[in-house]
C-alpha positions in Angstrom: -78.0 -7.6 -0.3 -76.6 -11.2 -0.5 -80.0 -12.5 -1.2 -80.4 -10.3 -4.2 -77.0 -11.5 -5.6 -78.0 -15.2 -5.0 -81.2 -14.7 -6.9 -80.0 -12.5 -9.7 -76.9 -14.6 -10.6 -78.8 -17.8 -11.4 -81.4 -15.8 -13.4 -78.6 -14.1 -15.4 -77.0 -17.5 -16.1 -80.4 -19.0 -17.1 -81.2 -16.1 -19.4 -78.1 -16.7 -21.4 -78.8 -20.5 -21.7 -82.5 -20.6 -22.2 -83.7 -19.5 -25.6 -86.0 -16.5 -25.8 -89.6 -16.9 -27.0 -90.9 -14.5 -29.6 -94.4 -13.4 -30.4 -94.6 -16.0 -33.3 -94.3 -18.8 -30.8 -90.9 -19.9 -32.1 -87.9 -20.1 -29.9 -84.8 -18.1 -30.7 -81.3 -18.9 -29.7 -79.1 -16.3 -28.0 -77.4 -15.6 -31.4 -80.7 -15.1 -33.2 -81.9 -12.8 -30.4 -78.9 -10.6 -30.7 -79.3 -10.6 -34.5 -82.9 -9.6 -34.2 -81.9 -6.8 -31.8 -79.3 -5.4 -34.1 -81.6 -5.6 -37.1 -84.2 -3.6 -35.1 -81.5 -1.0 -34.2 -80.4 -0.8 -37.8 -84.0 -0.1 -38.9 -84.4 2.6 -36.2 -81.1 4.2 -37.3 -82.2 4.0 -40.9 -85.4 5.9 -40.1 -83.5 8.5 -38.2 -81.0 8.9 -41.1 -83.9 9.4 -43.6 -85.4 12.1 -41.4 -82.0 13.9 -40.9 -80.5 13.6 -44.4 -83.3 13.6 -46.8 -83.5 15.7 -49.9 -86.8 16.2 -51.7 -87.0 16.4 -55.4 -90.3 17.0 -57.2 -91.0 14.5 -60.0 -93.9 13.3 -62.1 -95.2 9.9 -61.0 -97.3 7.6 -63.1 -98.2 3.9 -63.1 -97.6 1.4 -65.9 -98.6 -2.1 -66.8 -96.4 -5.0 -68.1 -97.8 -4.8 -71.7 -95.8 -4.5 -74.9 -97.4 -1.2 -75.8 -96.3 0.3 -72.5 -92.9 -1.3 -72.3 -90.6 -3.1 -74.8 -90.9 -6.5 -76.4 -90.3 -8.2 -73.1 -92.9 -6.8 -70.8 -92.4 -9.3 -68.0 -88.7 -8.8 -67.6 -87.4 -5.5 -66.1 -84.2 -3.7 -67.0 -82.5 -5.4 -63.9 -83.3 -8.8 -65.6 -85.8 -9.7 -62.8 -89.4 -10.7 -63.5 -92.0 -8.0 -62.8 -93.5 -7.8 -59.3 -95.6 -5.4 -57.3 -93.5 -2.9 -55.5 -91.0 -2.3 -58.4 -90.5 1.1 -59.9 -88.9 2.4 -63.1 -87.0 5.7 -63.0 -86.1 8.1 -65.8 -82.4 7.8 -66.8 -81.7 11.4 -65.7 -82.8 10.6 -62.1 -80.8 7.3 -62.2 -77.7 9.1 -63.3 -78.0 12.3 -61.3 -78.5 10.5 -58.0 -76.6 7.3 -58.6 -79.4 4.9 -58.2 -78.5 1.2 -58.7 -80.9 -1.7 -59.3 -82.3 -2.8 -55.9 -82.1 0.6 -54.3 -85.1 1.8 -52.3 -87.0 4.7 -53.7 -89.1 6.7 -51.2 -92.1 8.6 -52.7 -93.7 11.0 -50.4 -97.3 10.1 -49.8 -97.0 6.9 -51.8 -94.5 4.6 -50.1 -91.3 2.8 -50.7 -90.5 1.0 -54.0 -87.6 -1.0 -55.3 -85.7 0.5 -58.3 -85.7 -2.4 -60.9 -86.6 -0.8 -64.2 -85.6 2.0 -66.4 -87.8 4.3 -68.5 -87.5 5.3 -72.1 -84.8 7.9 -72.9 -87.5 10.5 -73.8 -88.7 10.8 -70.2 -87.1 13.2 -67.8 -87.6 13.7 -64.1 -90.2 10.8 -63.8 -91.0 7.6 -62.0 -93.3 4.9 -63.2 -94.7 2.5 -60.6 -95.5 -1.1 -61.8 -99.1 -2.0 -61.5 -100.8 -5.2 -62.9 -104.2 -3.5 -63.0 -104.8 -1.3 -66.0 -107.9 0.2 -64.4 -105.9 1.2 -61.3 -103.1 2.7 -63.4 -105.6 4.8 -65.3 -107.3 5.9 -62.1 -103.9 6.8 -60.6 -103.2 9.1 -63.5 -100.3 11.5 -63.3 -99.2 13.0 -60.0 -96.4 15.3 -58.9 -94.8 14.0 -55.8 -91.5 14.3 -54.0 -88.9 11.5 -54.4 -86.8 11.5 -51.3 -83.1 11.1 -51.9 -81.2 9.8 -48.9 -77.5 10.3 -48.7 
């Protein structure tokens, strides 16, 4: 029993002093290790929250290109004042208002993935989402789909 304590105590002390090595080959300090652990826990809890508290709303989903005939006169600037990038999504104003979306919020589309709300659609569109795509060919091929937007509260 004493032998176990004499071996474990130095190991415990060393583990708090010696940085932990991660898969990338970089060494993390104790503070960074704790931060990484808490970030992983937060992601896990976030996934659990999504599965518990999700509400599915059927919407029409299309893709658009940053071109003046599909946007406004500034096709490379989104409504959030950010430059266009892959992974951004535009929502119709009714969805934005009804569910309280703010620029930068994540939007989960069932079967399509996660996007960042950065742009707003023309007032004429209702119950729609428009995914930014730089390829006109891909946007045409995607067409119009009915998917579920997942609202997490």
